[in-house]
C-alpha positions, 0 to 999 in steps of 0.5 A: 516619677513623671515620664518623658516621651519624645514627640515623633520619636521614631522620625527624630531618631532616624534623622539623628542616625543619618547625620555624622554627628558625634554625640554623648552624655559626657557626665551625669550625676544626681543633680544634673548632666552634660550633653555634648554634640559635634559636627563639621559642615562645609559652610563658612563660620559666617553662614553657620552663624546666620543660620544659627540665629534664625531657628525658625529655619532649622529647629524641628516643629515636633519640638515646639509648644505651638507645633510650628517652628515658624513661631520661633525667634532669637535676638542675638544679643545679651539679654535677648530672647529665644522665644516662641509665639503661641498664635491666637485662635479665632475659630467658630466656637473657640477663641484664644489670645496670643501667648508666648514661651521663653525657651532660653535667654542669651547671655553671650552672642559672639558673631561667628564664634559662640552663642551661649544661652541659659534656660530649661528646655522642654519638660525641664521647664517644670523643674527647678533646674537651669541649663546653659547651652553653648554653641561654639563655631570654629574654622577647620581645614575640613570646614566649620566645626560646630560644638553643641554642649548643654549643661543642666543642673538642679533638683528634678523629679525625673530620673537623671539617666532617663531624662539625660538620654532623652534631652541628649537625643533632642539636642542631637536632632536640633544640631543635625537639623541645623547642619544638614542644609550647611553641608555635612562633612564626614568626621574622620575616623581615628587612625589605629595602627599596631605598635612597631614592636608588636610581634606577629601572632603565633598559631596555637598548637593542635589540641592534645599536643604541647607547644614546642618549646623555643630556646631562649634568645642568647643574651649578652652578659651585662658589661661590668660596671666600672667606676668613672674617673672623676676629673678634678673639680674646677675652681669656682670663681669668687662670687660677689658679696651680697652687699656689693650686689645690693649696692651697699658699701662694705663696713669698715673696722672701727679705728679704735680697735686695739687688738685683733680678734683671735680667729676661731678654730672653726670657720664662721659662716659667711653672708653667702652661707647664711643666705644660701647660694647667691644664684638662688638668692631672689634679692640679687 
């Protein structure tokens, strides 16, 4: 199983710890994981967007192939490349041509709202996996919220819990690096208050003594249930016939009828009974 080591690990972790970034691996399974980070900054959504699409100004050089974030570029349009240039080397005894790396490809660029890219970052490039990085921007009362979520899926030779923690840490480092010049806003702590019905804690009885028994609170006898007097049901107004509701004329008895049909002992079901309550009939 290959090992994954963070470049400049101690410096990266200290940078992340100093930033008020909410971070977690929200899910992890045999074939992938999801890393989610969130932060609020003082800058406007437009300022955040302009900084985001210029990774050379904030991506950490320690997490590049060339060792210099200045070689990074991003084209903010569908099909655009988040790429890195590998400079040529022309030194005595050594000469190389220029190279390049595609980190991710843009699949959605919504200025000041969202940037979504697809690709395997860092050591994940060697595995048959893919990832979708969604960076959402929204205005809040405290400033601008940036939500950074990286969803990775596919078979890999890494131990998922190990690589998930490593990638999650790097994602948090990049978001902290992006947010730092934009002005961090402290994330509000969730308010925790005791329920109104919570009783004060009682002092325990001294060792060796039994706690004093308190009399049970007096309870009022439950009122005797009385049978409610039912009011006479109001007469239900006559409902229109279904043929009238559909605009159909009622059928007339044939003129040749010579003898009335005897009325059966039991009442025959009406059209309303056959179709149910007219108020529930969808054809009405």
